DRENZA-261579 format. One line per 4 residues: their letters; for each residue x, y, z of N, C-alpha, C. Coordinates in steps of 0.2 Angstrom, whole numbers, plus 5000, padded with zeros to 4 digits. Example, Ala and Ser with C-alpha at 12.3 -4.5 7.8 and 13.67 -1.06 7.14 Angstrom:
// residues 2
AS	5066:4972:5039:5062:4978:5039:5066:4984:5039; 5064:4989:5035:5068:4995:5036:5064:5000:5039
// end
This chain:
// residues 304
MGSN	5004:4994:5000:5000:5000:5000:5004:5006:5000; 5011:5005:5000:5015:5011:5000:5018:5013:5007; 5020:5019:5008:5023:5022:5014:5018:5022:5020; 5022:5023:5026:5018:5024:5032:5013:5030:5031
VHRV	5016:5036:5028:5012:5042:5027:5006:5041:5023; 5007:5037:5018:5001:5035:5014:4996:5031:5018; 4998:5026:5021:4993:5022:5025:4990:5026:5030; 4993:5030:5034:4990:5034:5039:4985:5039:5036
SLAH	4987:5042:5030:4982:5047:5027:4976:5043:5024; 4977:5037:5021:4971:5034:5019:4967:5032:5025; 4970:5029:5030:4966:5027:5036:4962:5033:5039; 4965:5039:5039:4962:5045:5042:4955:5046:5038
RLIA	4956:5046:5031:4951:5048:5027:4945:5042:5027; 4947:5036:5027:4942:5031:5028:4938:5031:5035; 4942:5032:5040:4938:5033:5047:4934:5039:5047; 4936:5045:5044:4932:5051:5044:4926:5050:5040
GQFP	4926:5046:5034:4921:5046:5030:4916:5041:5032; 4918:5036:5036:4913:5030:5038:4912:5030:5045; 4916:5032:5049:4916:5032:5057:4918:5039:5060; 4914:5044:5058:4916:5051:5060:4917:5052:5068
QWAG	4914:5047:5072:4914:5048:5079:4922:5046:5081; 4926:5043:5077:4933:5042:5078:4937:5046:5074; 4935:5051:5071:4939:5055:5066:4944:5059:5069; 4943:5061:5076:4948:5065:5079:4954:5061:5082
LPVI	4953:5054:5082:4958:5050:5086:4965:5050:5081; 4971:5049:5085:4977:5049:5081:4977:5042:5078; 4981:5042:5072:4982:5036:5068:4989:5035:5068; 4992:5029:5070:4999:5028:5071:5001:5022:5067
PITP	5005:5022:5062:5007:5016:5059:5011:5011:5063; 5010:5004:5062:5013:4999:5065:5018:4996:5061; 5024:4995:5063:5030:4993:5059:5033:4987:5063; 5034:4981:5060:5032:4980:5053:5025:4979:5053
GGTD	5022:4980:5047:5015:4978:5046:5014:4971:5045; 5007:4969:5044:5006:4962:5043:5007:4959:5036; 5007:4953:5036:5008:4950:5029:5003:4951:5024; 4997:4951:5027:4991:4951:5022:4987:4958:5023
NDVV	4989:4962:5028:4985:4968:5029:4990:4973:5031; 4988:4980:5029:4991:4985:5032:4987:4987:5038; 4991:4988:5044:4988:4989:5050:4991:4995:5053; 4986:4999:5056:4988:5005:5060:4984:5006:5066
RLGD	4987:5009:5071:4983:5010:5078:4978:5016:5077; 4973:5015:5080:4968:5021:5080:4966:5022:5087; 4969:5028:5090:4968:5030:5097:4972:5025:5101; 4970:5024:5107:4974:5020:5112:4972:5013:5112
DMVV	4966:5012:5110:4963:5005:5111:4960:5002:5105; 4962:5004:5099:4959:5001:5093:4964:5000:5087; 4963:4996:5082:4967:4995:5077:4963:4994:5070; 4966:4997:5065:4963:4996:5058:4966:4992:5054
RLPR	4963:4987:5051:4966:4982:5046:4963:4983:5039; 4968:4985:5035:4966:4986:5028:4969:4981:5023; 4965:4976:5021:4968:4971:5017:4971:4973:5011; 4977:4969:5009:4981:4970:5003:4978:4967:4997
GKPA	4973:4963:4997:4970:4959:4992:4964:4955:4994; 4961:4952:4989:4954:4949:4990:4955:4943:4995; 4960:4939:4995:4961:4934:5000:4960:4936:5007; 4964:4942:5008:4964:4945:5015:4958:4948:5017
AAHI	4954:4951:5011:4948:4953:5013:4943:4948:5015; 4943:4942:5012:4939:4937:5014:4940:4935:5021; 4946:4935:5023:4948:4933:5030:4944:4938:5035; 4945:4945:5033:4941:4950:5037:4934:4949:5037
QKDL	4931:4947:5032:4924:4945:5032:4922:4939:5036; 4927:4934:5036:4926:4929:5041:4926:4931:5048; 4931:4935:5049:4932:4938:5056:4925:4941:5058; 4922:4945:5054:4916:4949:5055:4910:4944:5057
RWLG	4910:4939:5053:4905:4934:5054:4905:4930:5061; 4912:4928:5062:4912:4922:5067:4916:4924:5074; 4921:4929:5074:4925:4930:5080:4921:4933:5086; 4916:4937:5084:4912:4939:5090:4908:4934:5093
KLAP	4906:4929:5089:4902:4923:5092:4907:4918:5096; 4913:4918:5094:4917:4913:5097:4920:4916:5104; 4922:4923:5104:4926:4926:5109:4923:4924:5116; 4916:4925:5117:4914:4924:5124:4915:4917:5127
HLPL	4917:4912:5123:4918:4905:5125:4925:4903:5126; 4929:4908:5125:4937:4907:5125:4940:4910:5131; 4945:4906:5133:4949:4908:5139:4955:4913:5138; 4956:4914:5132:4961:4919:5130:4958:4924:5125
AIPV	4960:4930:5125:4958:4936:5121:4959:4934:5113; 4954:4936:5109:4955:4936:5102:4953:4942:5099; 4955:4944:5093:4954:4950:5090:4947:4951:5087; 4942:4953:5091:4935:4954:5089:4934:4961:5085
PLAH	4931:4961:5079:4930:4967:5076:4925:4971:5079; 4926:4978:5079:4921:4983:5082:4917:4986:5077; 4920:4987:5071:4916:4990:5065:4918:4987:5059; 4914:4987:5054:4915:4985:5047:4915:4991:5042
GSPS	4921:4992:5039:4922:4997:5034:4920:4994:5027; 4915:4998:5024:4913:4996:5017:4918:4998:5012; 4918:4994:5006:4922:4996:5001:4919:5003:4998; 4924:5006:4995:4923:5013:4992:4927:5014:4986
DEFP	4926:5019:4982:4930:5021:4976:4937:5021:4978; 4939:5024:4984:4946:5025:4986:4949:5018:4988; 4945:5014:4992:4947:5008:4994:4942:5003:4993; 4943:4999:4988:4937:4994:4985:4937:4988:4989
LPWA	4939:4987:4995:4939:4981:4998:4936:4982:5005; 4932:4977:5008:4930:4978:5015:4936:4978:5020; 4935:4982:5025:4940:4983:5030:4937:4983:5037; 4941:4983:5042:4938:4983:5049:4942:4986:5054
VYRW	4939:4988:5059:4942:4991:5065:4941:4986:5071; 4946:4984:5074:4946:4979:5080:4949:4983:5086; 4947:4979:5092:4950:4981:5098:4957:4980:5098; 4961:4984:5101:4968:4983:5101:4970:4978:5106
LPGH	4974:4973:5105:4976:4968:5110:4983:4969:5111; 4985:4971:5118:4992:4973:5119:4996:4966:5120; 5003:4967:5119:5007:4961:5120:5012:4961:5115; 5017:4956:5116:5022:4955:5111:5021:4947:5108
TATP	5024:4946:5103:5024:4939:5100:5027:4935:5105; 5023:4929:5106:5024:4925:5112:5030:4919:5110; 5035:4922:5108:5041:4917:5107:5043:4914:5113; 5045:4908:5113:5047:4904:5119:5051:4908:5124
GRLT	5056:4912:5122:5060:4916:5126:5057:4921:5130; 5051:4923:5128:5047:4928:5131:5042:4925:5136; 5041:4919:5137:5037:4916:5141:5040:4914:5148; 5038:4917:5153:5041:4916:5160:5040:4909:5163
EPVG	5034:4906:5161:5031:4900:5163:5029:4896:5157; 5033:4892:5153:5031:4889:5147:5026:4883:5149; 5027:4880:5155:5022:4875:5156:5015:4878:5157; 5015:4884:5161:5008:4887:5161:5005:4890:5155
AARA	5010:4892:5150:5008:4894:5144:5005:4888:5140; 5008:4883:5140:5006:4877:5137:4999:4874:5139; 4998:4875:5146:4992:4873:5148:4986:4878:5146; 4988:4884:5146:4983:4889:5144:4981:4888:5137
LGSF	4986:4887:5133:4984:4886:5126:4981:4880:5124; 4982:4874:5128:4979:4868:5127:4971:4869:5129; 4970:4873:5135:4963:4875:5137:4960:4879:5132; 4963:4883:5128:4960:4887:5123:4958:4882:5117
VAAL	4962:4878:5115:4960:4873:5110:4954:4869:5112; 4954:4867:5118:4949:4863:5120:4942:4867:5120; 4943:4873:5123:4937:4877:5123:4934:4879:5116; 4939:4880:5111:4937:4881:5104:4933:4875:5101
ERID	4935:4869:5103:4932:4863:5100:4925:4862:5103; 4924:4865:5109:4917:4863:5112:4912:4868:5109; 4914:4873:5106:4909:4878:5103:4905:4874:5098; 4898:4875:5097:4894:4872:5092:4897:4874:5085
ASSG	4899:4869:5081:4902:4871:5074:4898:4869:5069; 4891:4867:5070:4887:4864:5065:4886:4869:5059; 4887:4875:5060:4886:4880:5054:4892:4883:5052; 4898:4881:5054:4904:4884:5053:4907:4882:5046
PAPT	4912:4886:5044:4915:4885:5037:4919:4878:5036; 4918:4875:5031:4922:4869:5030:4929:4871:5027; 4934:4867:5028:4941:4868:5026:4941:4868:5018; 4945:4873:5015:4945:4874:5008:4952:4875:5006
RATG	4954:4876:5000:4960:4878:4998:4962:4885:5001; 4957:4889:5002:4958:4896:5004:4960:4896:5012; 4959:4890:5015:4961:4890:5022:4967:4885:5023; 4970:4884:5017:4976:4879:5017:4974:4872:5018
RRGL	4968:4871:5017:4965:4864:5018:4967:4861:5025; 4968:4865:5029:4969:4863:5036:4963:4861:5039; 4963:4855:5042:4957:4852:5045:4955:4846:5041; 4958:4845:5035:4956:4839:5030:4961:4834:5032
PLAI	4960:4828:5030:4964:4822:5031:4972:4824:5029; 4976:4821:5033:4983:4822:5031:4985:4820:5024; 4982:4815:5022:4984:4812:5016:4984:4816:5010; 4980:4822:5010:4980:4827:5005:4987:4830:5004
RDAD	4991:4830:5010:4998:4833:5010:5003:4828:5009; 5002:4822:5007:5007:4817:5007:5012:4819:5002; 5010:4820:4995:5015:4821:4990:5020:4827:4991; 5016:4833:4993:5020:4839:4995:5025:4838:5001
TRAA	5023:4834:5006:5027:4833:5012:5033:4829:5010; 5032:4823:5007:5037:4819:5005:5042:4822:5000; 5040:4826:4996:5044:4830:4991:5049:4835:4995; 5046:4838:5000:5049:4843:5004:5055:4839:5009
IGKL	5053:4834:5011:5057:4830:5015:5064:4828:5011; 5062:4826:5005:5068:4824:5000:5072:4830:4999; 5070:4836:5000:5075:4842:4998:5079:4845:5004; 5077:4842:5010:5080:4845:5016:5085:4840:5019
GAVL	5089:4837:5015:5094:4832:5019:5099:4836:5023; 5100:4842:5021:5105:4846:5025:5104:4847:5032; 5097:4847:5034:5095:4849:5041:5090:4843:5043; 5089:4838:5039:5084:4834:5041:5086:4827:5041
DVPA	5085:4823:5047:5086:4816:5047:5080:4813:5043; 5081:4811:5037:5076:4809:5032:5073:4803:5034; 5076:4797:5036:5072:4792:5039:5068:4793:5045; 5071:4797:5049:5067:4799:5055:5061:4803:5053
ALAV	5061:4807:5049:5056:4812:5047:5050:4807:5043; 5053:4803:5039:5048:4798:5035:5044:4794:5040; 5048:4792:5046:5044:4787:5051:5039:4791:5054; 5040:4798:5056:5035:4802:5059:5029:4803:5054
WDEA	5031:4804:5048:5025:4805:5043:5021:4799:5042; 5025:4793:5041:5021:4787:5040:5017:4785:5046; 5019:4786:5052:5015:4785:5058:5009:4789:5058; 5010:4795:5056:5004:4800:5056:4999:4798:5051
LAAP	5001:4796:5045:4996:4794:5040:4993:4788:5042; 4996:4783:5045:4993:4777:5047:4988:4777:5053; 4988:4783:5057:4984:4784:5063:4977:4784:5061; 4972:4782:5065:4965:4782:5063:4963:4789:5062
GWDA	4959:4791:5057:4957:4797:5056:4951:4800:5060; 4950:4806:5060:4944:4809:5064:4938:4807:5061; 4934:4803:5065:4927:4801:5063:4921:4804:5066; 4923:4809:5070:4917:4813:5073:4916:4819:5069
PGVW	4910:4823:5071:4909:4829:5067:4915:4834:5068; 4916:4838:5063:4921:4843:5063:4920:4847:5069; 4926:4850:5071:4926:4855:5077:4929:4861:5074; 4928:4867:5078:4931:4873:5077:4939:4872:5077
LHGD	4943:4875:5073:4950:4875:5073:4953:4881:5071; 4958:4884:5074:4961:4890:5072:4965:4889:5066; 4968:4883:5065:4972:4882:5059:4979:4884:5058; 4981:4889:5062:4988:4892:5061:4991:4893:5068
LHSG	4990:4889:5072:4993:4890:5079:5001:4889:5079; 5004:4895:5080:5011:4895:5081:5013:4901:5085; 5019:4902:5087:5021:4908:5091:5019:4915:5088; 5020:4915:5081:5019:4921:5078:5012:4923:5078
NLLA	5007:4919:5080:5000:4921:5081:4998:4921:5088; 5002:4921:5093:5001:4922:5100:5004:4928:5103; 5001:4931:5108:5003:4937:5111:5004:4935:5118; 5009:4938:5121:5011:4937:5128:5011:4944:5132
VDGR	5009:4945:5138:5010:4951:5142:5013:4949:5148; 5019:4952:5150:5023:4951:5156:5024:4944:5156; 5026:4941:5151:5028:4934:5151:5023:4928:5151; 5017:4931:5151:5011:4926:5151:5007:4926:5145
LSAV	5005:4920:5142:5001:4920:5136:4994:4924:5137; 4993:4928:5133:4987:4933:5134:4982:4933:5128; 4984:4931:5122:4979:4932:5116:4981:4927:5110; 4976:4925:5107:4977:4921:5100:4975:4926:5095
IDFG	4979:4927:5089:4977:4931:5084:4977:4928:5077; 4975:4931:5072:4976:4929:5065:4972:4923:5064; 4965:4924:5063:4961:4918:5062:4959:4917:5055; 4963:4919:5050:4962:4919:5043:4961:4912:5041
LLAV	4963:4906:5044:4962:4899:5042:4957:4896:5046; 4953:4900:5050:4948:4897:5054:4943:4893:5050; 4942:4887:5052:4938:4882:5049:4935:4877:5054; 4931:4872:5051:4928:4866:5055:4931:4860:5052
GDPA	4934:4856:5056:4937:4850:5053:4940:4846:5059; 4946:4842:5057:4950:4838:5061:4954:4842:5065; 4953:4842:5072:4957:4846:5076:4965:4845:5077; 4967:4840:5073:4974:4838:5074:4979:4844:5072
VDLM	4976:4848:5067:4981:4853:5065:4982:4858:5070; 4978:4859:5075:4979:4864:5081:4984:4861:5086; 4986:4855:5085:4991:4852:5089:4998:4853:5087; 4999:4855:5081:5006:4856:5079:5010:4861:5083
VAWT	5007:4866:5086:5010:4870:5091:5014:4867:5096; 5012:4861:5098:5015:4857:5103:5023:4856:5102; 5024:4855:5095:5031:4854:5093:5035:4860:5090; 5031:4865:5087:5034:4871:5084:5035:4876:5090
MFDE	5032:4876:5096:5033:4881:5101:5036:4878:5108; 5033:4872:5110:5035:4870:5116:5040:4864:5116; 5043:4862:5122:5048:4857:5122:5045:4851:5126; 5049:4846:5128:5047:4840:5131:5045:4842:5138
HARP	5046:4847:5141:5044:4849:5148:5037:4852:5148; 5036:4856:5143:5029:4859:5142:5024:4856:5139; 5026:4851:5134:5022:4848:5129:5016:4844:5133; 5018:4840:5138:5013:4836:5142:5007:4840:5145
AFRA	5009:4846:5147:5004:4850:5150:4999:4852:5144; 5002:4854:5138:4997:4856:5133:4993:4850:5131; 4996:4844:5130:4992:4838:5128:4986:4837:5133; 4988:4837:5139:4983:4835:5145:4977:4840:5144
ATGL	4979:4847:5143:4973:4852:5143:4969:4851:5137; 4971:4849:5131:4967:4848:5126:4962:4842:5126; 4964:4837:5130:4960:4831:5131:4959:4827:5125; 4963:4828:5120:4962:4824:5114:4965:4817:5114
DEAT	4963:4813:5110:4965:4806:5110:4972:4804:5107; 4974:4798:5107:4981:4797:5105:4982:4797:5097; 4977:4795:5094:4977:4795:5086:4977:4803:5084; 4973:4807:5087:4974:4814:5085:4980:4817:5087
WVRG	4983:4815:5093:4990:4817:5094:4995:4815:5089; 4995:4809:5087:4999:4807:5082:4998:4810:5075; 4992:4812:5073:4991:4816:5067:4994:4823:5068; 4993:4825:5074:4996:4832:5076:5004:4832:5075
RGWA	5007:4827:5076:5014:4826:5075:5015:4827:5068; 5011:4823:5064:5012:4824:5056:5011:4831:5054; 5006:4834:5057:5005:4841:5055:5011:4846:5056; 5014:4845:5062:5020:4848:5064:5026:4847:5059
LSFA	5027:4841:5057:5032:4839:5052:5030:4842:5046; 5024:4842:5043:5023:4844:5037:5023:4852:5037; 5021:4855:5042:5021:4862:5042:5029:4865:5042; 5033:4861:5046:5040:4863:5046:5044:4862:5040
VLNL	5043:4856:5037:5047:4855:5031:5044:4859:5025; 5038:4860:5024:5036:4865:5019:5038:4872:5020; 5038:4874:5026:5041:4881:5027:5048:4881:5026; 5052:4876:5028:5059:4876:5027:5061:4876:5019
VHYL	5057:4873:5015:5058:4872:5008:5058:4880:5005; 5053:4883:5008:5052:4890:5005:5056:4895:5008; 5058:4895:5015:5061:4900:5018:5068:4899:5021; 5070:4893:5021:5077:4892:5024:5082:4896:5021
GTES	5086:4900:5025:5091:4904:5022:5088:4911:5022; 5082:4913:5024:5079:4919:5024:5079:4921:5032; 5076:4927:5033:5075:4930:5040:5068:4928:5042; 5064:4924:5038:5057:4923:5040:5057:4920:5047
PLVP	5052:4923:5051:5051:4920:5058:5049:4913:5058; 5047:4910:5052:5044:4903:5052:5050:4898:5052; 5056:4901:5050:5062:4896:5050:5064:4894:5057; 5065:4898:5062:5067:4895:5068:5062:4891:5072
LSLH	5055:4892:5071:5050:4888:5074:5050:4881:5070; 5051:4881:5064:5051:4875:5060:5057:4871:5062; 5063:4874:5063:5069:4870:5065:5068:4867:5072; 5065:4872:5076:5063:4869:5083:5059:4863:5083
ALVQ	5054:4863:5078:5049:4857:5077:5053:4851:5075; 5058:4852:5071:5062:4846:5069:5066:4843:5075; 5068:4847:5079:5072:4845:5085:5067:4841:5090; 5061:4844:5091:5057:4841:5095:5054:4835:5093
LDAA	5053:4834:5086:5051:4828:5083:5056:4823:5082; 5062:4824:5085:5068:4820:5084:5069:4818:5076; 5068:4824:5072:5069:4823:5065:5074:4827:5062; 5078:4831:5067:5083:4835:5064:5089:4831:5063
KARR	5093:4833:5058:5099:4829:5056:5104:4829:5062; 5104:4834:5066:5108:4835:5072:5105:4841:5076; 5105:4840:5082:5102:4846:5086:5107:4852:5085; 5113:4851:5084:5118:4856:5083:5117:4860:5077
SAAN	5116:4856:5071:5115:4859:5065:5109:4863:5064; 5103:4860:5067:5097:4864:5068:5098:4871:5071; 5102:4870:5077:5103:4876:5081:5107:4881:5077; 5112:4879:5073:5116:4883:5069:5112:4887:5064
CAES	5108:4883:5060:5104:4886:5055:5099:4891:5058; 5096:4890:5064:5092:4895:5067:5095:4901:5069; 5102:4901:5070:5105:4907:5072:5108:4910:5066; 5109:4907:5060:5112:4910:5055:5108:4915:5051
// end
């Protein structure tokens, strides 16, 4: 969308035109901005999200429909929209104003009590799954097909494993993957799932997990996908607390390991050697899955 000056000016005009009650509030750019949206602060306690394309606009429309209904049932804060901005000649996509959620990205180093954070996130997953999902959206290509059976990712995951011999213990990775594919599938009605749980979509305040953000992949399906955070974020000390809090069965846990592996290797194929925040959490997952070629090599890659 251009410079911070342009984003601020555009947001000012959109707010003044559609929500004049907020026209006098300061607009402050957030740097770095989001991947799919330009984001600016509005006053002290609101944020404006301006999508950069139609896929991101569809995510905002999903937020508008569902997040307000889910929020009252969840033990952690989520970004509930306060107002819906309509498309216009100047900005031809839907946009939204949300309540500002304070905090920093909940990287493991920022968590003072990882076991407590794991328990809190597991309780969030369990609470999300208990909400009536009978009218919720099915997984689609637009939601990364997360929530569908793992088998749809088989060819892509195996291809990625084959390209990562420098950081991956290929036989160990294939063993994790084959076990996940062989696990019994989800045979109950689909449940609500976030679809993209990892540290980049979690906030912490004073070292404690406080919020879950970015519900663009929200769908109804197999909850195994929401277990991948057990390996991308937590370690062997915190992971049991997360698992116990979710209350999910062994087969779902095994499929969750498969999701963590697939998530990690597909990200590494695209981003290894870059500064993407997905690289360190993907390498962390390989170590936690005992699929890294060596713990030292994975750590070195994460630091480089």
